[in-house]
Backbone bond lengths (Angstrom), bond angles and torsions (degrees), N, CA, C in turn:
res aa  C-N    CA-C-N  psi(-1)  N-CA   C-N-CA  omega(-1)  CA-C   N-CA-C  phi
1 M - - - 1.436 - - 1.496 109.33 -
2 T 1.300 117.80 135.62 1.456 122.34 -179.99 1.515 108.74 -79.02
3 S 1.321 117.31 126.75 1.479 118.77 179.35 1.504 108.50 -82.62
4 G 1.342 114.14 150.32 1.441 119.85 178.49 1.517 115.43 83.67
5 T 1.320 117.74 3.01 1.448 122.58 179.88 1.496 109.60 -88.28
6 I 1.325 116.97 131.16 1.458 121.95 177.03 1.514 108.14 -113.85
7 V 1.348 115.47 128.27 1.442 121.04 178.68 1.528 107.96 -118.27
8 I 1.315 116.76 124.51 1.459 121.26 178.36 1.527 106.37 -114.35
9 T 1.330 115.27 124.52 1.456 119.72 -179.22 1.525 110.58 -136.31
10 T 1.316 114.81 159.68 1.451 120.30 173.56 1.508 106.34 -120.34
11 V 1.308 117.05 128.67 1.455 120.63 179.90 1.509 109.39 -123.55
12 D 1.331 114.63 149.82 1.443 120.14 -175.87 1.514 113.97 -110.25
13 S 1.320 117.54 -12.10 1.451 118.69 -176.70 1.520 111.42 -153.28
14 L 1.325 114.67 166.41 1.451 120.59 176.16 1.522 109.85 -59.67
15 E 1.323 116.00 -40.55 1.458 120.37 179.90 1.543 110.40 -58.74
16 D 1.335 116.36 -40.35 1.494 119.88 178.38 1.522 110.26 -65.58
17 V 1.338 117.06 -42.36 1.476 121.13 -179.58 1.517 110.21 -62.95
18 L 1.328 116.11 -46.46 1.475 119.59 -179.99 1.528 109.91 -65.02
19 G 1.286 118.65 -38.04 1.472 121.56 178.57 1.516 111.58 -63.91
20 L 1.327 116.16 -42.39 1.461 119.83 178.24 1.524 110.55 -66.56
21 D 1.343 115.99 -44.37 1.461 119.29 177.49 1.520 111.78 -61.27
22 F 1.337 117.23 -38.53 1.463 121.68 179.11 1.502 110.30 -63.48
23 S 1.333 117.59 -44.83 1.475 121.82 178.79 1.502 110.41 -60.04
24 T 1.325 116.93 -44.27 1.460 121.39 179.88 1.549 110.18 -63.89
25 A 1.325 116.48 -44.44 1.453 120.98 179.08 1.526 111.94 -62.36
26 C 1.320 117.66 -38.14 1.467 120.29 177.42 1.510 110.92 -66.22
27 S 1.308 117.35 -39.27 1.480 120.52 176.28 1.533 110.81 -64.02
28 E 1.311 116.04 -40.77 1.468 120.24 178.30 1.505 111.25 -66.36
29 L 1.329 118.04 -36.77 1.461 120.51 176.10 1.526 110.77 -64.67
30 A 1.338 115.96 -43.77 1.471 119.39 178.54 1.515 111.10 -58.02
31 E 1.343 116.10 -44.18 1.455 121.51 179.86 1.539 110.40 -64.74
32 A 1.311 116.96 -43.78 1.469 121.27 179.67 1.529 110.55 -62.30
33 R 1.335 115.60 -42.44 1.473 118.85 179.69 1.515 111.50 -65.86
34 L 1.342 116.09 -37.09 1.472 119.02 177.34 1.515 110.59 -63.22
35 Q 1.351 115.81 -44.93 1.459 119.66 178.95 1.535 111.40 -61.87
36 Q 1.327 116.18 -37.71 1.472 120.25 178.98 1.525 109.92 -68.08
37 T 1.327 116.78 -38.29 1.467 120.27 178.67 1.532 110.12 -63.96
38 C 1.317 115.22 -39.96 1.493 119.45 -179.73 1.524 110.95 -69.51
39 K 1.307 116.24 -39.43 1.463 120.02 -179.31 1.533 109.14 -152.87
40 D 1.303 115.44 110.74 1.471 121.93 -177.91 1.520 110.63 -82.30
41 T 1.326 114.52 93.36 1.462 120.45 179.56 1.527 110.27 -120.20
42 P 1.312 118.54 161.81 1.470 119.53 177.03 1.526 112.27 -56.62
43 G 1.318 116.91 -38.12 1.472 120.01 179.06 1.529 112.58 -64.66
44 N 1.324 115.83 -41.64 1.468 119.71 178.51 1.512 111.22 -68.88
45 R 1.334 116.57 -36.80 1.465 118.66 177.12 1.527 110.74 -65.89
46 A 1.325 115.87 -38.95 1.471 120.49 178.31 1.533 110.31 -64.27
47 A 1.332 118.54 -38.59 1.454 121.62 178.21 1.522 110.63 -63.04
48 V 1.312 117.86 -40.49 1.476 121.08 177.64 1.526 109.59 -64.13
49 T 1.343 116.33 -46.52 1.472 120.30 -179.94 1.523 110.38 -61.23
50 E 1.310 117.52 -42.75 1.463 121.21 179.76 1.550 110.63 -63.61
51 A 1.299 117.46 -43.83 1.469 121.08 179.54 1.522 111.17 -63.24
52 R 1.324 116.21 -42.01 1.482 120.24 176.70 1.519 111.12 -63.15
53 G 1.325 116.29 -39.72 1.468 120.52 178.82 1.521 110.97 -63.87
54 R 1.331 116.23 -40.11 1.480 119.14 179.40 1.515 110.45 -64.89
55 I 1.345 116.96 -41.39 1.470 120.53 179.20 1.514 108.40 -63.74
56 D 1.317 119.02 -43.54 1.451 123.12 178.97 1.536 111.05 -59.07
57 A 1.324 115.90 -43.98 1.468 120.16 -179.61 1.553 110.67 -65.22
58 L 1.332 115.97 -40.76 1.460 119.02 179.18 1.519 110.87 -65.19
59 L 1.331 117.84 -40.31 1.452 120.94 177.53 1.551 110.32 -63.67
60 D 1.321 116.35 -40.10 1.469 120.33 176.11 1.537 110.67 -60.24
61 M 1.343 117.10 -44.68 1.442 120.07 179.07 1.520 112.05 -64.34
62 Y 1.320 115.44 -40.23 1.471 120.97 178.09 1.522 110.12 -60.45
63 A 1.324 117.16 -45.54 1.449 121.56 178.98 1.529 112.21 -66.18
64 A 1.336 115.92 -41.56 1.464 120.47 179.57 1.530 112.24 -63.88
65 A 1.317 115.17 -30.76 1.458 120.48 179.65 1.535 112.64 -78.39
66 G 1.328 114.97 -7.38 1.456 119.99 177.31 1.514 115.80 84.20
67 Y 1.339 116.36 22.36 1.458 119.47 -176.40 1.544 112.76 -90.54
68 L 1.338 117.92 -12.12 1.464 119.87 179.22 1.512 109.17 -76.86
69 R 1.313 115.87 131.29 1.465 120.58 178.50 1.510 108.87 -120.25
70 C 1.310 116.30 129.67 1.476 121.01 -179.31 1.522 109.28 -101.98
C-alpha cells in the first residue's frame, strides 16, 4: 500500500462499498505478494495471510448481503 495516498470516493450502496473495499484488498494482496517474492520473511508471509483473510471476509459479506448471482 502506498503511504500518503488519499482516496475520496462517493458510494451509493453497500455493494459499491464492498466492491471498492475488494479492489483495495486485491491491490494490497498484490503488494504483499510482491514483497514476499522479494524477501520471504515471517512479516511478509503474515501480510499475505492478512490480505487473503480480508478478501475472504469481504467475499463472505458480499454473499451474506445477497449480491452473489449463480
